[in-house]
mmCIF entry with sequence, helices, sheets and N, C-alpha, C, O atoms, coordinates in Angstrom:
data_MODEL
# 
_entry.id   MODEL 
# 
_entity.id                         1 
_entity.type                       polymer 
_entity.pdbx_number_of_molecules   1 
# 
_entity_poly.entity_id                      1 
_entity_poly.type                           'polypeptide(L)' 
_entity_poly.nstd_linkage                   no 
_entity_poly.nstd_monomer                   no 
_entity_poly.pdbx_seq_one_letter_code       MVLRPNPVLAPRNVYEAKARRWQVEWPRLVVEPWPER 
_entity_poly.pdbx_seq_one_letter_code_can   MVLRPNPVLAPRNVYEAKARRWQVEWPRLVVEPWPER 
_entity_poly.pdbx_strand_id                 A 
# 
loop_
_entity_poly_seq.entity_id 
_entity_poly_seq.num 
_entity_poly_seq.mon_id 
_entity_poly_seq.hetero 
1 1  MET n 
1 2  VAL n 
1 3  LEU n 
1 4  ARG n 
1 5  PRO n 
1 6  ASN n 
1 7  PRO n 
1 8  VAL n 
1 9  LEU n 
1 10 ALA n 
1 11 PRO n 
1 12 ARG n 
1 13 ASN n 
1 14 VAL n 
1 15 TYR n 
1 16 GLU n 
1 17 ALA n 
1 18 LYS n 
1 19 ALA n 
1 20 ARG n 
1 21 ARG n 
1 22 TRP n 
1 23 GLN n 
1 24 VAL n 
1 25 GLU n 
1 26 TRP n 
1 27 PRO n 
1 28 ARG n 
1 29 LEU n 
1 30 VAL n 
1 31 VAL n 
1 32 GLU n 
1 33 PRO n 
1 34 TRP n 
1 35 PRO n 
1 36 GLU n 
1 37 ARG n 
# 
_struct_asym.id          A 
_struct_asym.entity_id   1 
# 
_struct_conf.conf_type_id            HELX_P 
_struct_conf.id                      HELX_P1 
_struct_conf.pdbx_PDB_helix_id       AA1 
_struct_conf.beg_label_comp_id       ARG 
_struct_conf.beg_label_asym_id       A 
_struct_conf.beg_label_seq_id        12 
_struct_conf.pdbx_beg_PDB_ins_code   ? 
_struct_conf.end_label_comp_id       GLU 
_struct_conf.end_label_asym_id       A 
_struct_conf.end_label_seq_id        25 
_struct_conf.pdbx_end_PDB_ins_code   ? 
_struct_conf.beg_auth_comp_id        ARG 
_struct_conf.beg_auth_asym_id        A 
_struct_conf.beg_auth_seq_id         12 
_struct_conf.end_auth_comp_id        GLU 
_struct_conf.end_auth_asym_id        A 
_struct_conf.end_auth_seq_id         25 
_struct_conf.pdbx_PDB_helix_class    1 
_struct_conf.details                 ? 
_struct_conf.pdbx_PDB_helix_length   14 
# 
_struct_conf_type.id          HELX_P 
_struct_conf_type.criteria    ? 
_struct_conf_type.reference   ? 
# 
_struct_sheet.id               AA1 
_struct_sheet.type             ? 
_struct_sheet.number_strands   2 
_struct_sheet.details          ? 
# 
_struct_sheet_order.sheet_id     AA1 
_struct_sheet_order.range_id_1   1 
_struct_sheet_order.range_id_2   2 
_struct_sheet_order.offset       ? 
_struct_sheet_order.sense        parallel 
# 
loop_
_struct_sheet_range.sheet_id 
_struct_sheet_range.id 
_struct_sheet_range.beg_label_comp_id 
_struct_sheet_range.beg_label_asym_id 
_struct_sheet_range.beg_label_seq_id 
_struct_sheet_range.pdbx_beg_PDB_ins_code 
_struct_sheet_range.end_label_comp_id 
_struct_sheet_range.end_label_asym_id 
_struct_sheet_range.end_label_seq_id 
_struct_sheet_range.pdbx_end_PDB_ins_code 
_struct_sheet_range.beg_auth_comp_id 
_struct_sheet_range.beg_auth_asym_id 
_struct_sheet_range.beg_auth_seq_id 
_struct_sheet_range.end_auth_comp_id 
_struct_sheet_range.end_auth_asym_id 
_struct_sheet_range.end_auth_seq_id 
AA1 1 VAL A 2  ? LEU A 3  ? VAL A 2  LEU A 3  
AA1 2 VAL A 30 ? VAL A 31 ? VAL A 30 VAL A 31 
# 
loop_
_atom_site.group_PDB 
_atom_site.id 
_atom_site.type_symbol 
_atom_site.label_atom_id 
_atom_site.label_alt_id 
_atom_site.label_comp_id 
_atom_site.label_asym_id 
_atom_site.label_entity_id 
_atom_site.label_seq_id 
_atom_site.pdbx_PDB_ins_code 
_atom_site.Cartn_x 
_atom_site.Cartn_y 
_atom_site.Cartn_z 
_atom_site.occupancy 
_atom_site.B_iso_or_equiv 
_atom_site.pdbx_formal_charge 
_atom_site.auth_seq_id 
_atom_site.auth_comp_id 
_atom_site.auth_asym_id 
_atom_site.auth_atom_id 
_atom_site.pdbx_PDB_model_num 
ATOM 1   N N  . MET A 1 1  ? 2.513   15.966 2.202  1.00 0.00 ? 1  MET A N  1 
ATOM 2   C CA . MET A 1 1  ? 3.070   14.822 1.506  1.00 0.00 ? 1  MET A CA 1 
ATOM 3   C C  . MET A 1 1  ? 1.997   13.725 1.475  1.00 0.00 ? 1  MET A C  1 
ATOM 4   O O  . MET A 1 1  ? 1.262   13.523 2.442  1.00 0.00 ? 1  MET A O  1 
ATOM 5   N N  . VAL A 1 2  ? 1.930   13.030 0.344  1.00 0.00 ? 2  VAL A N  1 
ATOM 6   C CA . VAL A 1 2  ? 0.908   11.999 0.150  1.00 0.00 ? 2  VAL A CA 1 
ATOM 7   C C  . VAL A 1 2  ? 1.574   10.681 -0.235 1.00 0.00 ? 2  VAL A C  1 
ATOM 8   O O  . VAL A 1 2  ? 2.449   10.644 -1.100 1.00 0.00 ? 2  VAL A O  1 
ATOM 9   N N  . LEU A 1 3  ? 1.152   9.616  0.411  1.00 0.00 ? 3  LEU A N  1 
ATOM 10  C CA . LEU A 1 3  ? 1.613   8.272  0.070  1.00 0.00 ? 3  LEU A CA 1 
ATOM 11  C C  . LEU A 1 3  ? 0.482   7.570  -0.671 1.00 0.00 ? 3  LEU A C  1 
ATOM 12  O O  . LEU A 1 3  ? -0.613  7.397  -0.136 1.00 0.00 ? 3  LEU A O  1 
ATOM 13  N N  . ARG A 1 4  ? 0.763   7.165  -1.921 1.00 0.00 ? 4  ARG A N  1 
ATOM 14  C CA . ARG A 1 4  ? -0.248  6.500  -2.746 1.00 0.00 ? 4  ARG A CA 1 
ATOM 15  C C  . ARG A 1 4  ? 0.161   5.050  -2.988 1.00 0.00 ? 4  ARG A C  1 
ATOM 16  O O  . ARG A 1 4  ? 1.334   4.772  -3.237 1.00 0.00 ? 4  ARG A O  1 
ATOM 17  N N  . PRO A 1 5  ? -0.785  4.133  -2.917 1.00 0.00 ? 5  PRO A N  1 
ATOM 18  C CA . PRO A 1 5  ? -0.456  2.732  -3.171 1.00 0.00 ? 5  PRO A CA 1 
ATOM 19  C C  . PRO A 1 5  ? -0.188  2.478  -4.652 1.00 0.00 ? 5  PRO A C  1 
ATOM 20  O O  . PRO A 1 5  ? -0.762  3.128  -5.526 1.00 0.00 ? 5  PRO A O  1 
ATOM 21  N N  . ASN A 1 6  ? 0.690   1.525  -4.909 1.00 0.00 ? 6  ASN A N  1 
ATOM 22  C CA . ASN A 1 6  ? 0.949   1.076  -6.276 1.00 0.00 ? 6  ASN A CA 1 
ATOM 23  C C  . ASN A 1 6  ? 0.860   -0.451 -6.265 1.00 0.00 ? 6  ASN A C  1 
ATOM 24  O O  . ASN A 1 6  ? 1.864   -1.127 -6.041 1.00 0.00 ? 6  ASN A O  1 
ATOM 25  N N  . PRO A 1 7  ? -0.329  -0.994 -6.505 1.00 0.00 ? 7  PRO A N  1 
ATOM 26  C CA . PRO A 1 7  ? -0.533  -2.445 -6.425 1.00 0.00 ? 7  PRO A CA 1 
ATOM 27  C C  . PRO A 1 7  ? 0.328   -3.253 -7.391 1.00 0.00 ? 7  PRO A C  1 
ATOM 28  O O  . PRO A 1 7  ? 0.516   -4.453 -7.189 1.00 0.00 ? 7  PRO A O  1 
ATOM 29  N N  . VAL A 1 8  ? 0.844   -2.627 -8.417 1.00 0.00 ? 8  VAL A N  1 
ATOM 30  C CA . VAL A 1 8  ? 1.689   -3.335 -9.379 1.00 0.00 ? 8  VAL A CA 1 
ATOM 31  C C  . VAL A 1 8  ? 3.049   -3.656 -8.758 1.00 0.00 ? 8  VAL A C  1 
ATOM 32  O O  . VAL A 1 8  ? 3.635   -4.700 -9.047 1.00 0.00 ? 8  VAL A O  1 
ATOM 33  N N  . LEU A 1 9  ? 3.551   -2.758 -7.904 1.00 0.00 ? 9  LEU A N  1 
ATOM 34  C CA . LEU A 1 9  ? 4.900   -2.922 -7.358 1.00 0.00 ? 9  LEU A CA 1 
ATOM 35  C C  . LEU A 1 9  ? 4.966   -3.643 -6.016 1.00 0.00 ? 9  LEU A C  1 
ATOM 36  O O  . LEU A 1 9  ? 5.953   -4.321 -5.730 1.00 0.00 ? 9  LEU A O  1 
ATOM 37  N N  . ALA A 1 10 ? 3.936   -3.508 -5.193 1.00 0.00 ? 10 ALA A N  1 
ATOM 38  C CA . ALA A 1 10 ? 4.018   -4.085 -3.849 1.00 0.00 ? 10 ALA A CA 1 
ATOM 39  C C  . ALA A 1 10 ? 2.649   -4.591 -3.407 1.00 0.00 ? 10 ALA A C  1 
ATOM 40  O O  . ALA A 1 10 ? 1.628   -4.010 -3.776 1.00 0.00 ? 10 ALA A O  1 
ATOM 41  N N  . PRO A 1 11 ? 2.617   -5.663 -2.622 1.00 0.00 ? 11 PRO A N  1 
ATOM 42  C CA . PRO A 1 11 ? 1.341   -6.159 -2.096 1.00 0.00 ? 11 PRO A CA 1 
ATOM 43  C C  . PRO A 1 11 ? 0.816   -5.252 -0.973 1.00 0.00 ? 11 PRO A C  1 
ATOM 44  O O  . PRO A 1 11 ? 1.545   -4.426 -0.424 1.00 0.00 ? 11 PRO A O  1 
ATOM 45  N N  . ARG A 1 12 ? -0.437  -5.429 -0.661 1.00 0.00 ? 12 ARG A N  1 
ATOM 46  C CA . ARG A 1 12 ? -1.115  -4.584 0.325  1.00 0.00 ? 12 ARG A CA 1 
ATOM 47  C C  . ARG A 1 12 ? -0.407  -4.583 1.684  1.00 0.00 ? 12 ARG A C  1 
ATOM 48  O O  . ARG A 1 12 ? -0.248  -3.525 2.293  1.00 0.00 ? 12 ARG A O  1 
ATOM 49  N N  . ASN A 1 13 ? 0.015   -5.745 2.160  1.00 0.00 ? 13 ASN A N  1 
ATOM 50  C CA . ASN A 1 13 ? 0.638   -5.798 3.494  1.00 0.00 ? 13 ASN A CA 1 
ATOM 51  C C  . ASN A 1 13 ? 1.935   -4.988 3.544  1.00 0.00 ? 13 ASN A C  1 
ATOM 52  O O  . ASN A 1 13 ? 2.240   -4.388 4.574  1.00 0.00 ? 13 ASN A O  1 
ATOM 53  N N  . VAL A 1 14 ? 2.690   -4.961 2.468  1.00 0.00 ? 14 VAL A N  1 
ATOM 54  C CA . VAL A 1 14 ? 3.927   -4.171 2.413  1.00 0.00 ? 14 VAL A CA 1 
ATOM 55  C C  . VAL A 1 14 ? 3.584   -2.681 2.448  1.00 0.00 ? 14 VAL A C  1 
ATOM 56  O O  . VAL A 1 14 ? 4.210   -1.914 3.179  1.00 0.00 ? 14 VAL A O  1 
ATOM 57  N N  . TYR A 1 15 ? 2.601   -2.280 1.666  1.00 0.00 ? 15 TYR A N  1 
ATOM 58  C CA . TYR A 1 15 ? 2.173   -0.878 1.632  1.00 0.00 ? 15 TYR A CA 1 
ATOM 59  C C  . TYR A 1 15 ? 1.701   -0.418 3.012  1.00 0.00 ? 15 TYR A C  1 
ATOM 60  O O  . TYR A 1 15 ? 2.083   0.659  3.469  1.00 0.00 ? 15 TYR A O  1 
ATOM 61  N N  . GLU A 1 16 ? 0.879   -1.223 3.673  1.00 0.00 ? 16 GLU A N  1 
ATOM 62  C CA . GLU A 1 16 ? 0.344   -0.834 4.974  1.00 0.00 ? 16 GLU A CA 1 
ATOM 63  C C  . GLU A 1 16 ? 1.435   -0.749 6.039  1.00 0.00 ? 16 GLU A C  1 
ATOM 64  O O  . GLU A 1 16 ? 1.391   0.134  6.895  1.00 0.00 ? 16 GLU A O  1 
ATOM 65  N N  . ALA A 1 17 ? 2.411   -1.651 5.998  1.00 0.00 ? 17 ALA A N  1 
ATOM 66  C CA . ALA A 1 17 ? 3.529   -1.593 6.948  1.00 0.00 ? 17 ALA A CA 1 
ATOM 67  C C  . ALA A 1 17 ? 4.360   -0.336 6.707  1.00 0.00 ? 17 ALA A C  1 
ATOM 68  O O  . ALA A 1 17 ? 4.756   0.347  7.651  1.00 0.00 ? 17 ALA A O  1 
ATOM 69  N N  . LYS A 1 18 ? 4.617   -0.041 5.443  1.00 0.00 ? 18 LYS A N  1 
ATOM 70  C CA . LYS A 1 18 ? 5.378   1.161  5.098  1.00 0.00 ? 18 LYS A CA 1 
ATOM 71  C C  . LYS A 1 18 ? 4.633   2.413  5.568  1.00 0.00 ? 18 LYS A C  1 
ATOM 72  O O  . LYS A 1 18 ? 5.242   3.331  6.118  1.00 0.00 ? 18 LYS A O  1 
ATOM 73  N N  . ALA A 1 19 ? 3.340   2.447  5.355  1.00 0.00 ? 19 ALA A N  1 
ATOM 74  C CA . ALA A 1 19 ? 2.539   3.602  5.759  1.00 0.00 ? 19 ALA A CA 1 
ATOM 75  C C  . ALA A 1 19 ? 2.628   3.823  7.267  1.00 0.00 ? 19 ALA A C  1 
ATOM 76  O O  . ALA A 1 19 ? 2.771   4.959  7.718  1.00 0.00 ? 19 ALA A O  1 
ATOM 77  N N  . ARG A 1 20 ? 2.545   2.748  8.049  1.00 0.00 ? 20 ARG A N  1 
ATOM 78  C CA . ARG A 1 20 ? 2.651   2.883  9.511  1.00 0.00 ? 20 ARG A CA 1 
ATOM 79  C C  . ARG A 1 20 ? 4.018   3.423  9.916  1.00 0.00 ? 20 ARG A C  1 
ATOM 80  O O  . ARG A 1 20 ? 4.109   4.318  10.756 1.00 0.00 ? 20 ARG A O  1 
ATOM 81  N N  . ARG A 1 21 ? 5.085   2.881  9.322  1.00 0.00 ? 21 ARG A N  1 
ATOM 82  C CA . ARG A 1 21 ? 6.443   3.351  9.646  1.00 0.00 ? 21 ARG A CA 1 
ATOM 83  C C  . ARG A 1 21 ? 6.618   4.821  9.287  1.00 0.00 ? 21 ARG A C  1 
ATOM 84  O O  . ARG A 1 21 ? 7.157   5.602  10.071 1.00 0.00 ? 21 ARG A O  1 
ATOM 85  N N  . TRP A 1 22 ? 6.167   5.184  8.113  1.00 0.00 ? 22 TRP A N  1 
ATOM 86  C CA . TRP A 1 22 ? 6.379   6.550  7.637  1.00 0.00 ? 22 TRP A CA 1 
ATOM 87  C C  . TRP A 1 22 ? 5.550   7.566  8.414  1.00 0.00 ? 22 TRP A C  1 
ATOM 88  O O  . TRP A 1 22 ? 5.981   8.706  8.584  1.00 0.00 ? 22 TRP A O  1 
ATOM 89  N N  . GLN A 1 23 ? 4.363   7.174  8.890  1.00 0.00 ? 23 GLN A N  1 
ATOM 90  C CA . GLN A 1 23 ? 3.556   8.112  9.660  1.00 0.00 ? 23 GLN A CA 1 
ATOM 91  C C  . GLN A 1 23 ? 4.211   8.453  10.995 1.00 0.00 ? 23 GLN A C  1 
ATOM 92  O O  . GLN A 1 23 ? 3.968   9.530  11.539 1.00 0.00 ? 23 GLN A O  1 
ATOM 93  N N  . VAL A 1 24 ? 5.025   7.567  11.524 1.00 0.00 ? 24 VAL A N  1 
ATOM 94  C CA . VAL A 1 24 ? 5.776   7.881  12.743 1.00 0.00 ? 24 VAL A CA 1 
ATOM 95  C C  . VAL A 1 24 ? 6.796   8.976  12.437 1.00 0.00 ? 24 VAL A C  1 
ATOM 96  O O  . VAL A 1 24 ? 6.982   9.898  13.231 1.00 0.00 ? 24 VAL A O  1 
ATOM 97  N N  . GLU A 1 25 ? 7.457   8.870  11.281 1.00 0.00 ? 25 GLU A N  1 
ATOM 98  C CA . GLU A 1 25 ? 8.471   9.849  10.881 1.00 0.00 ? 25 GLU A CA 1 
ATOM 99  C C  . GLU A 1 25 ? 7.854   11.169 10.420 1.00 0.00 ? 25 GLU A C  1 
ATOM 100 O O  . GLU A 1 25 ? 8.392   12.242 10.693 1.00 0.00 ? 25 GLU A O  1 
ATOM 101 N N  . TRP A 1 26 ? 6.737   11.083 9.727  1.00 0.00 ? 26 TRP A N  1 
ATOM 102 C CA . TRP A 1 26 ? 6.079   12.267 9.152  1.00 0.00 ? 26 TRP A CA 1 
ATOM 103 C C  . TRP A 1 26 ? 4.607   12.272 9.555  1.00 0.00 ? 26 TRP A C  1 
ATOM 104 O O  . TRP A 1 26 ? 3.766   11.764 8.814  1.00 0.00 ? 26 TRP A O  1 
ATOM 105 N N  . PRO A 1 27 ? 4.280   12.841 10.724 1.00 0.00 ? 27 PRO A N  1 
ATOM 106 C CA . PRO A 1 27 ? 2.896   12.814 11.225 1.00 0.00 ? 27 PRO A CA 1 
ATOM 107 C C  . PRO A 1 27 ? 1.879   13.477 10.288 1.00 0.00 ? 27 PRO A C  1 
ATOM 108 O O  . PRO A 1 27 ? 0.694   13.149 10.338 1.00 0.00 ? 27 PRO A O  1 
ATOM 109 N N  . ARG A 1 28 ? 2.321   14.391 9.448  1.00 0.00 ? 28 ARG A N  1 
ATOM 110 C CA . ARG A 1 28 ? 1.391   15.073 8.538  1.00 0.00 ? 28 ARG A CA 1 
ATOM 111 C C  . ARG A 1 28 ? 1.201   14.312 7.226  1.00 0.00 ? 28 ARG A C  1 
ATOM 112 O O  . ARG A 1 28 ? 0.495   14.783 6.334  1.00 0.00 ? 28 ARG A O  1 
ATOM 113 N N  . LEU A 1 29 ? 1.815   13.161 7.105  1.00 0.00 ? 29 LEU A N  1 
ATOM 114 C CA . LEU A 1 29 ? 1.692   12.343 5.902  1.00 0.00 ? 29 LEU A CA 1 
ATOM 115 C C  . LEU A 1 29 ? 0.237   11.912 5.698  1.00 0.00 ? 29 LEU A C  1 
ATOM 116 O O  . LEU A 1 29 ? -0.418  11.440 6.628  1.00 0.00 ? 29 LEU A O  1 
ATOM 117 N N  . VAL A 1 30 ? -0.251  12.080 4.486  1.00 0.00 ? 30 VAL A N  1 
ATOM 118 C CA . VAL A 1 30 ? -1.600  11.628 4.125  1.00 0.00 ? 30 VAL A CA 1 
ATOM 119 C C  . VAL A 1 30 ? -1.446  10.291 3.410  1.00 0.00 ? 30 VAL A C  1 
ATOM 120 O O  . VAL A 1 30 ? -0.782  10.199 2.378  1.00 0.00 ? 30 VAL A O  1 
ATOM 121 N N  . VAL A 1 31 ? -2.062  9.265  3.966  1.00 0.00 ? 31 VAL A N  1 
ATOM 122 C CA . VAL A 1 31 ? -1.958  7.919  3.395  1.00 0.00 ? 31 VAL A CA 1 
ATOM 123 C C  . VAL A 1 31 ? -3.257  7.596  2.666  1.00 0.00 ? 31 VAL A C  1 
ATOM 124 O O  . VAL A 1 31 ? -4.322  7.522  3.280  1.00 0.00 ? 31 VAL A O  1 
ATOM 125 N N  . GLU A 1 32 ? -3.160  7.408  1.367  1.00 0.00 ? 32 GLU A N  1 
ATOM 126 C CA . GLU A 1 32 ? -4.342  7.036  0.591  1.00 0.00 ? 32 GLU A CA 1 
ATOM 127 C C  . GLU A 1 32 ? -4.628  5.547  0.792  1.00 0.00 ? 32 GLU A C  1 
ATOM 128 O O  . GLU A 1 32 ? -3.704  4.746  0.927  1.00 0.00 ? 32 GLU A O  1 
ATOM 129 N N  . PRO A 1 33 ? -5.909  5.182  0.812  1.00 0.00 ? 33 PRO A N  1 
ATOM 130 C CA . PRO A 1 33 ? -6.261  3.776  1.041  1.00 0.00 ? 33 PRO A CA 1 
ATOM 131 C C  . PRO A 1 33 ? -5.908  2.888  -0.145 1.00 0.00 ? 33 PRO A C  1 
ATOM 132 O O  . PRO A 1 33 ? -5.768  3.349  -1.277 1.00 0.00 ? 33 PRO A O  1 
ATOM 133 N N  . TRP A 1 34 ? -5.771  1.621  0.149  1.00 0.00 ? 34 TRP A N  1 
ATOM 134 C CA . TRP A 1 34 ? -5.521  0.611  -0.886 1.00 0.00 ? 34 TRP A CA 1 
ATOM 135 C C  . TRP A 1 34 ? -6.758  0.523  -1.784 1.00 0.00 ? 34 TRP A C  1 
ATOM 136 O O  . TRP A 1 34 ? -7.878  0.526  -1.273 1.00 0.00 ? 34 TRP A O  1 
ATOM 137 N N  . PRO A 1 35 ? -6.587  0.445  -3.089 1.00 0.00 ? 35 PRO A N  1 
ATOM 138 C CA . PRO A 1 35 ? -7.759  0.355  -3.976 1.00 0.00 ? 35 PRO A CA 1 
ATOM 139 C C  . PRO A 1 35 ? -8.535  -0.950 -3.760 1.00 0.00 ? 35 PRO A C  1 
ATOM 140 O O  . PRO A 1 35 ? -7.937  -1.999 -3.519 1.00 0.00 ? 35 PRO A O  1 
ATOM 141 N N  . GLU A 1 36 ? -9.832  -0.882 -3.846 1.00 0.00 ? 36 GLU A N  1 
ATOM 142 C CA . GLU A 1 36 ? -10.706 -2.034 -3.573 1.00 0.00 ? 36 GLU A CA 1 
ATOM 143 C C  . GLU A 1 36 ? -11.131 -2.781 -4.834 1.00 0.00 ? 36 GLU A C  1 
ATOM 144 O O  . GLU A 1 36 ? -12.210 -3.372 -4.850 1.00 0.00 ? 36 GLU A O  1 
ATOM 145 N N  . ARG A 1 37 ? -10.341 -2.773 -5.864 1.00 0.00 ? 37 ARG A N  1 
ATOM 146 C CA . ARG A 1 37 ? -10.710 -3.416 -7.130 1.00 0.00 ? 37 ARG A CA 1 
ATOM 147 C C  . ARG A 1 37 ? -10.947 -4.855 -6.986 1.00 0.00 ? 37 ARG A C  1 
ATOM 148 O O  . ARG A 1 37 ? -11.266 -5.529 -7.965 1.00 0.00 ? 37 ARG A O  1 
# 
Protein backbone atom coordinates (compact mmCIF):
# COMPACT_ATOMS: atom_id res chain seq x y z
CA MET A 1 0.00 0.00 0.00
CA VAL A 2 1.28 3.47 -0.90
CA LEU A 3 0.37 6.82 0.62
CA ARG A 4 0.87 9.71 -1.83
CA PRO A 5 0.66 13.39 -0.91
CA ASN A 6 -1.95 15.62 -2.52
CA PRO A 7 -0.86 19.23 -1.89
CA VAL A 8 -4.11 20.54 -3.37
CA LEU A 9 -6.25 18.90 -0.66
CA ALA A 10 -4.14 19.07 2.50
CA PRO A 11 -1.13 20.98 3.85
CA ARG A 12 2.17 19.24 4.54
CA ASN A 13 1.71 19.05 8.32
CA VAL A 14 -1.63 17.23 7.93
CA TYR A 15 -0.11 14.75 5.46
CA GLU A 16 2.87 14.03 7.72
CA ALA A 17 0.67 13.50 10.80
CA LYS A 18 -1.58 11.15 8.83
CA ALA A 19 1.44 9.23 7.55
CA ARG A 20 2.75 8.71 11.10
CA ARG A 21 -0.65 7.50 12.35
CA TRP A 22 -1.17 5.16 9.44
CA GLN A 23 2.31 3.62 9.66
CA VAL A 24 1.46 2.45 13.18
CA GLU A 25 -1.62 0.67 11.78
CA TRP A 26 0.05 -0.58 8.58
CA PRO A 27 3.82 -1.11 9.09
CA ARG A 28 4.30 -2.08 5.43
CA LEU A 29 2.82 1.21 4.23
CA VAL A 30 5.11 3.07 1.82
CA VAL A 31 4.92 6.82 2.40
CA GLU A 32 5.96 8.97 -0.53
CA PRO A 33 7.70 12.24 0.38
CA TRP A 34 6.07 15.64 0.10
CA PRO A 35 6.91 17.27 -3.26
CA GLU A 36 9.62 19.95 -3.06
CA ARG A 37 8.15 22.33 -5.64
